[in-house]
Structure formats: C-alpha cells, structure tokens
KOLVO-80245 format. One record per residue (C-alpha): x, y negated, z negated; residue in three letters. Coordinates in Angstrom, 1 decimal. Layout:
REM residues N
rec u:X v:Y w:Z resn:ALA .
...
//
This chain:
REM residues 393
rec u:0.3 v:0.2 w:0.0 resn:MET .
rec u:0.9 v:-3.8 w:0.4 resn:LYS .
rec u:1.8 v:-5.7 w:-3.1 resn:ALA .
rec u:3.2 v:-8.7 w:-4.0 resn:LEU .
rec u:6.2 v:-8.0 w:-6.2 resn:THR .
rec u:8.7 v:-9.9 w:-8.2 resn:TYR .
rec u:12.2 v:-10.4 w:-7.3 resn:HIS .
rec u:13.8 v:-13.3 w:-9.1 resn:GLY .
rec u:13.1 v:-16.9 w:-10.1 resn:THR .
rec u:10.7 v:-18.3 w:-7.0 resn:LYS .
rec u:11.5 v:-15.1 w:-5.2 resn:ASP .
rec u:8.4 v:-13.0 w:-4.5 resn:VAL .
rec u:7.6 v:-10.7 w:-1.4 resn:ARG .
rec u:4.4 v:-8.8 w:-0.4 resn:VAL .
rec u:6.2 v:-5.5 w:-0.2 resn:GLU .
rec u:4.9 v:-1.8 w:0.7 resn:THR .
rec u:5.0 v:0.4 w:-2.6 resn:VAL .
rec u:3.9 v:3.5 w:-3.8 resn:PRO .
rec u:-0.1 v:3.7 w:-3.7 resn:ASP .
rec u:-1.1 v:4.0 w:-7.4 resn:PRO .
rec u:-2.8 v:7.4 w:-8.8 resn:VAL .
rec u:-5.1 v:8.5 w:-11.8 resn:LEU .
rec u:-3.0 v:9.1 w:-14.8 resn:ARG .
rec u:-5.4 v:9.4 w:-17.6 resn:ASP .
rec u:-8.8 v:10.5 w:-17.5 resn:GLY .
rec u:-10.6 v:7.2 w:-18.1 resn:ASP .
rec u:-8.5 v:5.7 w:-15.3 resn:ASP .
rec u:-9.7 v:4.1 w:-12.1 resn:LEU .
rec u:-8.7 v:3.1 w:-8.8 resn:ILE .
rec u:-9.5 v:-0.3 w:-7.5 resn:LEU .
rec u:-9.5 v:-1.0 w:-3.7 resn:ARG .
rec u:-8.9 v:-5.0 w:-4.4 resn:VAL .
rec u:-11.1 v:-7.3 w:-2.5 resn:THR .
rec u:-10.1 v:-10.6 w:-4.2 resn:ALA .
rec u:-7.3 v:-11.6 w:-6.0 resn:THR .
rec u:-6.0 v:-15.1 w:-7.5 resn:ALA .
rec u:-3.0 v:-17.0 w:-8.5 resn:ILE .
rec u:-3.3 v:-17.9 w:-12.2 resn:CYS .
rec u:-1.4 v:-20.9 w:-13.8 resn:GLY .
rec u:0.0 v:-18.2 w:-15.8 resn:SER .
rec u:1.6 v:-16.8 w:-12.9 resn:ASP .
rec u:3.5 v:-19.5 w:-12.4 resn:LEU .
rec u:5.1 v:-19.2 w:-15.5 resn:HIS .
rec u:6.3 v:-15.7 w:-14.0 resn:LEU .
rec u:6.9 v:-17.3 w:-10.8 resn:TYR .
rec u:9.2 v:-19.6 w:-12.5 resn:ARG .
rec u:11.4 v:-17.0 w:-14.5 resn:GLY .
rec u:10.2 v:-18.5 w:-17.8 resn:LYS .
rec u:9.0 v:-15.3 w:-19.1 resn:VAL .
rec u:11.4 v:-12.6 w:-20.3 resn:PRO .
rec u:10.9 v:-8.8 w:-19.3 resn:GLY .
rec u:10.1 v:-9.0 w:-15.5 resn:LEU .
rec u:12.0 v:-6.6 w:-13.7 resn:THR .
rec u:12.9 v:-6.4 w:-9.7 resn:HIS .
rec u:9.9 v:-5.1 w:-7.8 resn:GLY .
rec u:7.0 v:-5.3 w:-10.6 resn:ASP .
rec u:3.3 v:-6.1 w:-9.0 resn:ILE .
rec u:2.2 v:-9.3 w:-10.4 resn:LEU .
rec u:-1.3 v:-10.9 w:-10.6 resn:GLY .
rec u:-4.3 v:-10.2 w:-13.6 resn:HIS .
rec u:-7.1 v:-12.0 w:-11.9 resn:GLU .
rec u:-8.9 v:-9.6 w:-9.2 resn:PHE .
rec u:-12.0 v:-7.4 w:-8.4 resn:MET .
rec u:-12.9 v:-4.9 w:-5.8 resn:GLY .
rec u:-14.3 v:-1.7 w:-5.2 resn:VAL .
rec u:-13.9 v:1.4 w:-7.3 resn:VAL .
rec u:-12.0 v:3.9 w:-5.0 resn:GLU .
rec u:-11.8 v:7.0 w:-7.8 resn:ASP .
rec u:-12.4 v:7.6 w:-11.2 resn:VAL .
rec u:-10.7 v:9.9 w:-13.8 resn:GLY .
rec u:-12.9 v:12.3 w:-15.3 resn:PRO .
rec u:-14.0 v:10.5 w:-18.6 resn:ALA .
rec u:-15.0 v:7.3 w:-16.9 resn:VAL .
rec u:-19.1 v:7.3 w:-17.5 resn:THR .
rec u:-19.7 v:3.3 w:-17.0 resn:ASN .
rec u:-18.7 v:2.5 w:-13.4 resn:VAL .
rec u:-19.0 v:5.2 w:-10.4 resn:ALA .
rec u:-17.2 v:5.2 w:-7.1 resn:ARG .
rec u:-18.5 v:2.6 w:-4.9 resn:GLY .
rec u:-19.4 v:0.2 w:-7.5 resn:ASP .
rec u:-18.4 v:-3.4 w:-7.3 resn:ARG .
rec u:-16.5 v:-4.8 w:-10.2 resn:VAL .
rec u:-14.5 v:-7.6 w:-11.9 resn:VAL .
rec u:-11.5 v:-6.9 w:-13.8 resn:ILE .
rec u:-10.6 v:-8.5 w:-17.2 resn:PRO .
rec u:-7.0 v:-9.5 w:-17.5 resn:PHE .
rec u:-6.8 v:-7.9 w:-21.0 resn:THR .
rec u:-6.5 v:-4.0 w:-21.2 resn:ILE .
rec u:-8.9 v:-3.4 w:-24.2 resn:SER .
rec u:-9.5 v:0.4 w:-25.9 resn:CYS .
rec u:-12.6 v:-0.9 w:-26.9 resn:GLY .
rec u:-12.8 v:1.0 w:-30.5 resn:ASP .
rec u:-9.7 v:0.1 w:-32.2 resn:CYS .
rec u:-10.0 v:-2.1 w:-35.6 resn:PHE .
rec u:-9.8 v:-5.5 w:-33.3 resn:PHE .
rec u:-11.8 v:-4.4 w:-30.4 resn:CYS .
rec u:-14.9 v:-3.1 w:-32.8 resn:ASP .
rec u:-14.7 v:-6.8 w:-33.9 resn:ARG .
rec u:-14.6 v:-8.0 w:-30.1 resn:GLN .
rec u:-11.1 v:-9.5 w:-30.7 resn:LEU .
rec u:-10.4 v:-7.3 w:-27.4 resn:PHE .
rec u:-7.0 v:-9.5 w:-26.7 resn:ALA .
rec u:-5.8 v:-8.1 w:-30.0 resn:ALA .
rec u:-6.1 v:-4.4 w:-29.0 resn:CYS .
rec u:-3.9 v:-2.5 w:-31.1 resn:GLU .
rec u:-3.9 v:0.7 w:-28.6 resn:THR .
rec u:-2.8 v:-0.3 w:-25.0 resn:THR .
rec u:0.3 v:-1.8 w:-25.1 resn:ASN .
rec u:3.5 v:0.5 w:-25.7 resn:PRO .
rec u:5.4 v:0.0 w:-28.8 resn:GLN .
rec u:8.8 v:2.2 w:-28.0 resn:GLU .
rec u:11.7 v:0.6 w:-26.2 resn:GLY .
rec u:13.5 v:-2.8 w:-27.1 resn:VAL .
rec u:11.3 v:-5.3 w:-25.1 resn:GLU .
rec u:8.1 v:-3.4 w:-24.7 resn:LYS .
rec u:5.2 v:-3.5 w:-26.6 resn:GLY .
rec u:5.9 v:-6.8 w:-28.5 resn:ARG .
rec u:4.9 v:-9.7 w:-26.4 resn:GLY .
rec u:6.4 v:-13.1 w:-27.0 resn:ALA .
rec u:5.9 v:-12.9 w:-31.1 resn:ILE .
rec u:9.5 v:-13.7 w:-32.6 resn:LEU .
rec u:8.8 v:-12.7 w:-36.0 resn:ASN .
rec u:7.9 v:-9.2 w:-34.9 resn:LYS .
rec u:8.5 v:-7.4 w:-38.4 resn:LYS .
rec u:6.5 v:-4.3 w:-38.1 resn:SER .
rec u:3.3 v:-5.7 w:-36.8 resn:LEU .
rec u:1.6 v:-3.9 w:-34.2 resn:ARG .
rec u:1.3 v:-5.0 w:-30.4 resn:SER .
rec u:-1.4 v:-6.9 w:-29.0 resn:ALA .
rec u:-3.4 v:-5.9 w:-26.0 resn:ALA .
rec u:-1.1 v:-4.9 w:-22.7 resn:ALA .
rec u:-2.4 v:-7.3 w:-19.5 resn:LEU .
rec u:-2.0 v:-6.7 w:-15.9 resn:PHE .
rec u:1.1 v:-7.9 w:-14.4 resn:GLY .
rec u:2.7 v:-9.6 w:-16.9 resn:TYR .
rec u:6.0 v:-8.4 w:-17.7 resn:THR .
rec u:7.2 v:-5.4 w:-19.9 resn:ALA .
rec u:6.2 v:-7.6 w:-23.2 resn:LEU .
rec u:3.2 v:-6.8 w:-22.1 resn:TYR .
rec u:2.8 v:-3.5 w:-21.3 resn:GLY .
rec u:4.5 v:-3.4 w:-18.1 resn:ALA .
rec u:1.5 v:-2.6 w:-16.2 resn:VAL .
rec u:1.2 v:-3.1 w:-12.4 resn:PRO .
rec u:-0.7 v:-6.2 w:-11.5 resn:GLY .
rec u:-3.5 v:-7.1 w:-9.0 resn:GLY .
rec u:-2.3 v:-9.1 w:-6.1 resn:GLN .
rec u:-2.1 v:-5.4 w:-4.7 resn:ALA .
rec u:-4.7 v:-3.4 w:-2.2 resn:GLU .
rec u:-5.0 v:-1.1 w:-5.1 resn:LEU .
rec u:-4.4 v:-1.2 w:-8.5 resn:VAL .
rec u:-4.7 v:1.7 w:-11.6 resn:ARG .
rec u:-7.2 v:0.3 w:-14.1 resn:VAL .
rec u:-6.8 v:1.9 w:-17.6 resn:PRO .
rec u:-9.5 v:2.2 w:-20.1 resn:LYS .
rec u:-12.3 v:1.7 w:-17.2 resn:ALA .
rec u:-15.0 v:2.2 w:-19.6 resn:ASN .
rec u:-14.3 v:-1.0 w:-21.5 resn:VAL .
rec u:-13.2 v:-3.5 w:-19.4 resn:GLY .
rec u:-14.8 v:-3.5 w:-15.7 resn:PRO .
rec u:-17.8 v:-5.4 w:-15.3 resn:LEU .
rec u:-20.2 v:-4.4 w:-12.6 resn:LYS .
rec u:-21.6 v:-7.2 w:-10.1 resn:ILE .
rec u:-25.0 v:-7.3 w:-8.6 resn:PRO .
rec u:-25.2 v:-7.6 w:-5.2 resn:THR .
rec u:-25.9 v:-10.6 w:-3.5 resn:GLY .
rec u:-23.1 v:-12.4 w:-5.4 resn:LEU .
rec u:-20.1 v:-13.3 w:-3.2 resn:PRO .
rec u:-16.5 v:-12.3 w:-4.5 resn:ASP .
rec u:-15.5 v:-16.2 w:-5.0 resn:GLU .
rec u:-18.7 v:-16.8 w:-7.4 resn:LYS .
rec u:-17.5 v:-14.2 w:-9.7 resn:VAL .
rec u:-13.8 v:-13.5 w:-9.2 resn:LEU .
rec u:-13.0 v:-16.3 w:-12.2 resn:PHE .
rec u:-14.6 v:-14.1 w:-14.7 resn:LEU .
rec u:-11.4 v:-11.7 w:-14.8 resn:SER .
rec u:-9.6 v:-15.0 w:-16.6 resn:ASP .
rec u:-9.8 v:-18.7 w:-16.0 resn:ILE .
rec u:-13.7 v:-18.8 w:-16.6 resn:LEU .
rec u:-13.9 v:-17.0 w:-20.3 resn:PRO .
rec u:-10.7 v:-18.5 w:-21.1 resn:THR .
rec u:-12.0 v:-22.2 w:-20.3 resn:GLY .
rec u:-15.4 v:-20.9 w:-22.4 resn:TYR .
rec u:-13.5 v:-19.4 w:-25.2 resn:GLN .
rec u:-11.2 v:-22.8 w:-25.6 resn:ALA .
rec u:-14.6 v:-25.2 w:-25.4 resn:VAL .
rec u:-16.3 v:-22.4 w:-28.2 resn:LEU .
rec u:-13.0 v:-22.5 w:-30.5 resn:ASN .
rec u:-13.3 v:-26.5 w:-29.9 resn:ALA .
rec u:-16.6 v:-26.1 w:-31.8 resn:ASP .
rec u:-18.2 v:-29.1 w:-29.8 resn:VAL .
rec u:-22.1 v:-29.2 w:-28.5 resn:GLY .
rec u:-24.3 v:-32.0 w:-27.6 resn:PRO .
rec u:-23.4 v:-35.3 w:-28.3 resn:GLY .
rec u:-19.5 v:-34.3 w:-29.0 resn:SER .
rec u:-16.2 v:-36.0 w:-27.9 resn:THR .
rec u:-13.6 v:-34.3 w:-26.0 resn:LEU .
rec u:-10.4 v:-34.3 w:-24.6 resn:ALA .
rec u:-8.9 v:-32.0 w:-22.4 resn:ILE .
rec u:-5.5 v:-31.8 w:-21.7 resn:MET .
rec u:-4.4 v:-30.4 w:-18.3 resn:GLY .
rec u:-6.5 v:-30.7 w:-15.0 resn:ALA .
rec u:-5.6 v:-27.2 w:-13.7 resn:GLY .
rec u:-7.7 v:-24.3 w:-13.1 resn:PRO .
rec u:-8.1 v:-23.5 w:-17.2 resn:VAL .
rec u:-8.7 v:-27.2 w:-17.5 resn:GLY .
rec u:-11.1 v:-27.4 w:-15.0 resn:LEU .
rec u:-13.3 v:-24.5 w:-16.1 resn:MET .
rec u:-13.1 v:-25.7 w:-20.1 resn:ALA .
rec u:-14.7 v:-28.9 w:-18.6 resn:ALA .
rec u:-17.5 v:-27.0 w:-16.7 resn:ALA .
rec u:-18.3 v:-24.8 w:-19.7 resn:CYS .
rec u:-17.9 v:-28.3 w:-22.0 resn:ALA .
rec u:-20.8 v:-29.8 w:-19.8 resn:ARG .
rec u:-22.8 v:-26.2 w:-19.8 resn:LEU .
rec u:-22.8 v:-26.8 w:-23.9 resn:LYS .
rec u:-24.0 v:-30.4 w:-23.3 resn:GLY .
rec u:-20.5 v:-32.4 w:-24.5 resn:VAL .
rec u:-21.0 v:-35.8 w:-24.1 resn:GLY .
rec u:-17.7 v:-38.0 w:-23.5 resn:ASP .
rec u:-15.2 v:-35.3 w:-22.1 resn:ILE .
rec u:-11.3 v:-37.3 w:-21.6 resn:TYR .
rec u:-9.2 v:-35.8 w:-19.3 resn:MET .
rec u:-5.6 v:-35.9 w:-19.2 resn:ILE .
rec u:-3.5 v:-35.1 w:-16.2 resn:ASP .
rec u:-0.8 v:-36.7 w:-13.8 resn:HIS .
rec u:-2.0 v:-35.7 w:-10.5 resn:HIS .
rec u:-4.3 v:-37.7 w:-9.3 resn:PRO .
rec u:-6.3 v:-35.4 w:-6.8 resn:TYR .
rec u:-7.1 v:-33.3 w:-9.8 resn:ARG .
rec u:-8.1 v:-36.0 w:-12.0 resn:LEU .
rec u:-10.3 v:-37.4 w:-8.8 resn:ALA .
rec u:-12.0 v:-34.2 w:-8.6 resn:TYR .
rec u:-12.8 v:-33.5 w:-12.4 resn:ALA .
rec u:-14.0 v:-37.3 w:-12.3 resn:LYS .
rec u:-16.6 v:-36.0 w:-9.4 resn:ALA .
rec u:-17.6 v:-32.7 w:-10.2 resn:THR .
rec u:-17.7 v:-32.9 w:-14.2 resn:TYR .
rec u:-18.1 v:-36.7 w:-15.0 resn:GLY .
rec u:-15.0 v:-36.8 w:-16.8 resn:VAL .
rec u:-12.9 v:-39.9 w:-17.8 resn:LEU .
rec u:-9.9 v:-39.4 w:-16.3 resn:PRO .
rec u:-6.2 v:-40.6 w:-18.2 resn:ILE .
rec u:-2.9 v:-40.4 w:-15.8 resn:ASN .
rec u:-0.3 v:-40.1 w:-18.1 resn:PHE .
rec u:2.3 v:-41.2 w:-15.7 resn:ASP .
rec u:0.1 v:-44.6 w:-15.7 resn:GLU .
rec u:-0.6 v:-44.6 w:-19.4 resn:THR .
rec u:2.3 v:-44.8 w:-21.6 resn:ASP .
rec u:0.3 v:-43.0 w:-25.1 resn:ASP .
rec u:-2.7 v:-41.4 w:-23.7 resn:PRO .
rec u:-3.6 v:-40.5 w:-27.4 resn:ALA .
rec u:-3.6 v:-44.3 w:-28.4 resn:GLU .
rec u:-5.9 v:-44.7 w:-25.2 resn:GLN .
rec u:-8.4 v:-42.4 w:-26.6 resn:ILE .
rec u:-8.3 v:-43.4 w:-30.3 resn:ILE .
rec u:-8.9 v:-46.7 w:-28.8 resn:GLN .
rec u:-11.6 v:-45.8 w:-26.8 resn:LEU .
rec u:-13.3 v:-43.7 w:-29.7 resn:THR .
rec u:-13.4 v:-47.0 w:-32.4 resn:GLN .
rec u:-10.3 v:-45.9 w:-34.1 resn:GLY .
rec u:-11.4 v:-42.7 w:-34.8 resn:ARG .
rec u:-10.3 v:-40.0 w:-32.5 resn:GLY .
rec u:-12.0 v:-37.4 w:-30.4 resn:VAL .
rec u:-14.1 v:-34.6 w:-32.1 resn:ASP .
rec u:-12.1 v:-31.8 w:-30.6 resn:ALA .
rec u:-9.1 v:-31.3 w:-27.9 resn:VAL .
rec u:-8.3 v:-28.5 w:-25.5 resn:ILE .
rec u:-4.8 v:-27.6 w:-24.6 resn:ASP .
rec u:-4.6 v:-26.2 w:-21.5 resn:ALA .
rec u:-1.2 v:-27.0 w:-20.7 resn:VAL .
rec u:0.8 v:-25.1 w:-23.2 resn:GLY .
rec u:4.5 v:-24.4 w:-23.3 resn:PHE .
rec u:5.8 v:-26.1 w:-20.2 resn:GLU .
rec u:4.1 v:-29.4 w:-20.7 resn:ALA .
rec u:6.2 v:-32.1 w:-19.5 resn:LYS .
rec u:8.1 v:-33.1 w:-22.7 resn:GLY .
rec u:11.1 v:-35.7 w:-23.3 resn:SER .
rec u:14.7 v:-35.7 w:-21.9 resn:ALA .
rec u:15.8 v:-33.9 w:-25.2 resn:VAL .
rec u:13.0 v:-31.0 w:-25.2 resn:GLU .
rec u:13.9 v:-30.4 w:-21.6 resn:THR .
rec u:17.3 v:-29.9 w:-22.4 resn:THR .
rec u:17.0 v:-27.9 w:-25.2 resn:MET .
rec u:14.6 v:-25.5 w:-23.4 resn:ALA .
rec u:17.3 v:-25.5 w:-20.5 resn:THR .
rec u:19.6 v:-24.5 w:-23.0 resn:LEU .
rec u:17.5 v:-21.8 w:-24.5 resn:LYS .
rec u:17.4 v:-23.6 w:-27.9 resn:LEU .
rec u:13.7 v:-23.9 w:-27.6 resn:GLU .
rec u:11.0 v:-22.0 w:-26.3 resn:GLY .
rec u:8.1 v:-24.4 w:-25.3 resn:SER .
rec u:7.7 v:-28.3 w:-25.3 resn:SER .
rec u:5.7 v:-29.9 w:-27.9 resn:GLY .
rec u:5.0 v:-32.8 w:-26.3 resn:LYS .
rec u:1.1 v:-31.4 w:-25.4 resn:ALA .
rec u:0.5 v:-30.6 w:-29.2 resn:LEU .
rec u:1.8 v:-33.7 w:-30.8 resn:ARG .
rec u:-0.5 v:-35.8 w:-28.4 resn:GLN .
rec u:-3.4 v:-33.5 w:-29.5 resn:ALA .
rec u:-2.9 v:-34.1 w:-32.8 resn:ILE .
rec u:-2.3 v:-37.8 w:-32.7 resn:ALA .
rec u:-5.8 v:-38.0 w:-30.7 resn:MET .
rec u:-8.1 v:-36.1 w:-32.7 resn:VAL .
rec u:-9.9 v:-37.3 w:-35.4 resn:ARG .
rec u:-9.8 v:-36.6 w:-39.1 resn:ARG .
rec u:-11.5 v:-33.1 w:-39.6 resn:GLY .
rec u:-11.5 v:-32.1 w:-36.0 resn:GLY .
rec u:-10.6 v:-28.8 w:-33.9 resn:THR .
rec u:-7.6 v:-28.2 w:-31.8 resn:ILE .
rec u:-8.4 v:-25.6 w:-29.3 resn:SER .
rec u:-5.3 v:-23.9 w:-27.6 resn:VAL .
rec u:-6.0 v:-21.6 w:-24.5 resn:PRO .
rec u:-2.4 v:-22.9 w:-22.9 resn:GLY .
rec u:0.2 v:-20.4 w:-23.3 resn:VAL .
rec u:3.1 v:-21.0 w:-26.1 resn:TYR .
rec u:6.2 v:-18.9 w:-26.6 resn:ALA .
rec u:9.4 v:-19.4 w:-29.2 resn:GLY .
rec u:10.3 v:-22.5 w:-31.1 resn:PHE .
rec u:8.9 v:-25.9 w:-30.7 resn:ILE .
rec u:10.5 v:-29.1 w:-31.7 resn:HIS .
rec u:8.5 v:-32.0 w:-33.1 resn:GLY .
rec u:5.5 v:-30.1 w:-33.6 resn:PHE .
rec u:4.3 v:-32.4 w:-36.3 resn:LEU .
rec u:2.4 v:-30.4 w:-39.1 resn:PHE .
rec u:2.4 v:-33.1 w:-41.7 resn:GLY .
rec u:0.5 v:-35.2 w:-39.5 resn:ASP .
rec u:-2.2 v:-32.2 w:-38.9 resn:ALA .
rec u:-2.2 v:-31.5 w:-42.5 resn:PHE .
rec u:-3.1 v:-35.6 w:-43.4 resn:ASP .
rec u:-5.9 v:-35.2 w:-40.8 resn:LYS .
rec u:-7.4 v:-31.8 w:-41.9 resn:GLY .
rec u:-7.3 v:-30.3 w:-38.6 resn:VAL .
rec u:-8.3 v:-27.1 w:-37.3 resn:THR .
rec u:-6.3 v:-25.0 w:-35.1 resn:PHE .
rec u:-8.0 v:-21.9 w:-32.9 resn:LYS .
rec u:-5.9 v:-20.3 w:-30.1 resn:MET .
rec u:-4.6 v:-17.3 w:-28.4 resn:GLY .
rec u:-5.2 v:-15.1 w:-25.5 resn:GLN .
rec u:-9.0 v:-14.6 w:-24.4 resn:THR .
rec u:-11.3 v:-11.8 w:-25.5 resn:HIS .
rec u:-12.6 v:-11.6 w:-21.9 resn:ALA .
rec u:-14.7 v:-8.8 w:-22.2 resn:GLN .
rec u:-17.1 v:-10.5 w:-25.2 resn:LYS .
rec u:-18.2 v:-13.3 w:-22.7 resn:TYR .
rec u:-18.2 v:-11.7 w:-19.2 resn:LEU .
rec u:-22.3 v:-10.6 w:-19.3 resn:PRO .
rec u:-23.1 v:-14.0 w:-20.9 resn:GLU .
rec u:-20.8 v:-16.0 w:-18.1 resn:LEU .
rec u:-22.1 v:-13.6 w:-15.1 resn:LEU .
rec u:-25.8 v:-15.0 w:-16.3 resn:GLY .
rec u:-24.8 v:-18.3 w:-16.0 resn:PHE .
rec u:-23.6 v:-18.0 w:-12.6 resn:ILE .
rec u:-26.6 v:-16.1 w:-11.5 resn:GLN .
rec u:-28.8 v:-19.0 w:-13.0 resn:GLU .
rec u:-26.8 v:-21.5 w:-11.1 resn:GLY .
rec u:-25.4 v:-23.2 w:-14.5 resn:ARG .
rec u:-22.1 v:-22.7 w:-13.5 resn:LEU .
rec u:-20.1 v:-22.8 w:-10.2 resn:HIS .
rec u:-16.6 v:-21.9 w:-10.6 resn:PRO .
rec u:-15.7 v:-21.0 w:-6.8 resn:ASP .
rec u:-15.9 v:-24.5 w:-6.3 resn:GLU .
rec u:-12.6 v:-25.3 w:-7.5 resn:ILE .
rec u:-11.1 v:-23.2 w:-4.6 resn:ILE .
rec u:-9.0 v:-24.9 w:-2.4 resn:THR .
rec u:-7.0 v:-21.9 w:-0.4 resn:HIS .
rec u:-7.9 v:-18.6 w:1.0 resn:ARG .
rec u:-5.4 v:-16.8 w:2.3 resn:MET .
rec u:-4.3 v:-13.1 w:3.5 resn:PRO .
rec u:-2.3 v:-11.2 w:0.5 resn:LEU .
rec u:0.7 v:-11.1 w:3.4 resn:SER .
rec u:1.2 v:-15.2 w:2.8 resn:GLN .
rec u:0.8 v:-14.6 w:-0.7 resn:ALA .
rec u:4.5 v:-16.0 w:-1.1 resn:ALA .
rec u:3.3 v:-19.1 w:0.7 resn:ASP .
rec u:0.3 v:-19.7 w:-1.7 resn:GLY .
rec u:2.5 v:-19.1 w:-4.6 resn:TYR .
rec u:4.6 v:-21.8 w:-3.4 resn:LYS .
rec u:1.9 v:-24.6 w:-2.4 resn:ILE .
rec u:0.3 v:-23.6 w:-6.0 resn:PHE .
rec u:3.5 v:-24.4 w:-7.8 resn:ASN .
rec u:4.4 v:-27.5 w:-6.1 resn:ASP .
rec u:1.1 v:-28.9 w:-6.1 resn:LYS .
rec u:1.0 v:-29.3 w:-2.4 resn:ALA .
rec u:-1.8 v:-29.7 w:-0.1 resn:GLU .
rec u:-4.1 v:-30.6 w:-3.3 resn:ASP .
rec u:-4.1 v:-27.5 w:-4.5 resn:CYS .
rec u:-6.1 v:-26.6 w:-6.9 resn:ARG .
rec u:-6.7 v:-23.0 w:-6.8 resn:LYS .
rec u:-5.3 v:-20.0 w:-4.3 resn:VAL .
rec u:-7.6 v:-16.8 w:-3.7 resn:VAL .
rec u:-5.9 v:-14.3 w:-1.6 resn:LEU .
rec u:-7.2 v:-11.1 w:0.0 resn:THR .
rec u:-5.8 v:-7.7 w:0.9 resn:PRO .
//
C-alpha cells in the first residue's frame, strides 16, 4: 500500500509499505477514504517530538470503510463506514470506566527505554496513558492513518459508524480537532453570556470558536498573527480578532476591553511552539527548555480572578517563566490534557446531523495522498491561506 512516512525534519514521503494485517482478535483493517494533516503532525514534521524513526507512518485524523475484522469485533462489520478517534482506548480499564479515554492504561506498551512513557519527565512508576495513532514510540509506535490501509486496535471501543448521506468531509474531524475544540470549551466552563479568549486561530482554535458559539458564549476574542486566519474567524464565528504582531500586549488590550477585569476563560490552542521571546527560542534550540511559556503567561494575565484556563495545545518538558504565583493570586483553575474523544463523538455527530456544527467549513486544500508532502509544506508554511488540508488515498 501507499503511506506517508517520516524520514527526518521536514522530510516526509509517500512510499510503498507492507499492508497491515489483523494481529489481535479485536482489530479491524480500515480502507482509508479521507485523512487530514493536523497541527500536532507539524510538531513531528518539524522534528520537535522524540521517538520517531525513519519509515514511521504518520497521521491520526482519518476515516474510511471497514475492510476486515478480527473474530472478537462485534460493534462494526465489513463494509461499515467509520470515523476513528485518534486515541486508542480499551474501554474497560480504571480510566476508560470513567470516560477518561485518553488516559487508558492498557494500550500503550510500557517495555523499552522510550516506549509507553509519553512526554512526561517525572515518570517514576506511573502507568502510561493511551496509545495514539501515528505519534512516535512514546505513544505506542502505532502506524498512522495517512495511508491507504490502517490496522485499528480496540475496534469495539473507538470506531464510530457514520450514517449514509453525510459526506466524509462533514465528519472527518470527529477524529480529533472537533472533539478537541469541544472538550476545550467544556473545560473552560463557559456558557451563555460568558467572555472567552482563544489563543491560536489554527484548526483547533477555530473548532473551539465554533463550539463556543454552539454553547452561546458572548464575546470571543481570538489572538493570532496570521491575518487570513483572523479574518476567517471573524467572518465565520464573529470573533473579535487581535493580531499580536500589531498589538504589543494582547492581554492588556483584553483587560481594558473587559473593564479591567479580564475574560471568564482562556483557551490556549497554541501549545509548546508558541512564538516566544529570543531567550526562550535560544533555550529551546539548546534543549534547555521544552516549551515556550509565552502563550501561558498571556493566558494567566488575561483571565479574570477565579477564571479558567483550558489548554488543548500540546506541551512538553520545562517551561520558562510560568508565573505560577500570578495564577495562585488570581485563583485560576487549569484544565488540560489529551482529548477523551470517544466520550464526545455521538453528541458531536448529532450536532453535525442537525446542522448546528459545520466543521468542514475550515477546509482549504484537498489533495491526493500522493501529494501529502506538498500538503505538509503548505500547511507548515501557512502558504496559500491554508487552514486545513484533507488527503484522499
């Protein structure tokens, strides 16, 4: 089969690789009909995440048609059209029983120096969290979905059957960015009349804005420095755009716009590659720091006392200048972590069917899988006003 494989920083290639086969009784083989490039994939593309090896198949946003199933698969059958959540969860461990699917204890192997430990630094004997598709040996070394075929483990828990009449593009983002944006809004504890700031107008930030509107949030401030993204977010979701290349201090501007109080909640949809200071950039280059703290510092500054900071953006390692004392003084609540996608998929599918969510609106580029390397470059470079790339095998 053909698949997108990693070969070094900014070097990805579509190559011929062996077809996947059923390995466990609850596996299925999926023939991929649509897959997307996620902002998290760009961390891999830029060589920012350890644990990648040459030939690894990338991609964790995908859907398709079930081609084969193991003897223990009961929830789906050959020929079913399904979306696959990006986390691999068993459904019956301590955490899955609590619908904390991203914390599943059983799907990420713990043997080996790098396997099964995730990005956590203070590991001790802590059990690993869930495996992820296409996201390095740290998260299970499971081949990803930017391919013609994929082996999907735990097929009785993850795959969501899609009703006829819904095109792939309308439901594809149920695999990651839509539930991620939705969980970010729920974690922000906002509702009708709330004020919210969203840092980052990438795909997750845009999905968060869509879900915030669904929940009746009032003023939504969106901070980014790509004018085309901010213009789209303003036109589509009615956000109040703030370009941090044009504003010295977005947090100060938001405080002034909220009568010196700050917003009820902030969603940090940027993560560890936030554009930081020269010092932070140097420290990250020298591997003395794992993440830029710029976005988090701004979030702490712009949230009101007693407010909430929701962090769907990925972080790893040490952070310079976290200003925890400021967060304490303001009584800020933090909620964060990988998305428990399986928990939200049925509800979000319902919103799409009812016409209340239109996640496909953000797509700008549609390309065959054979041009995936070009898609990565366009998305990474923010070229051609790119918001989201969908690939079709």
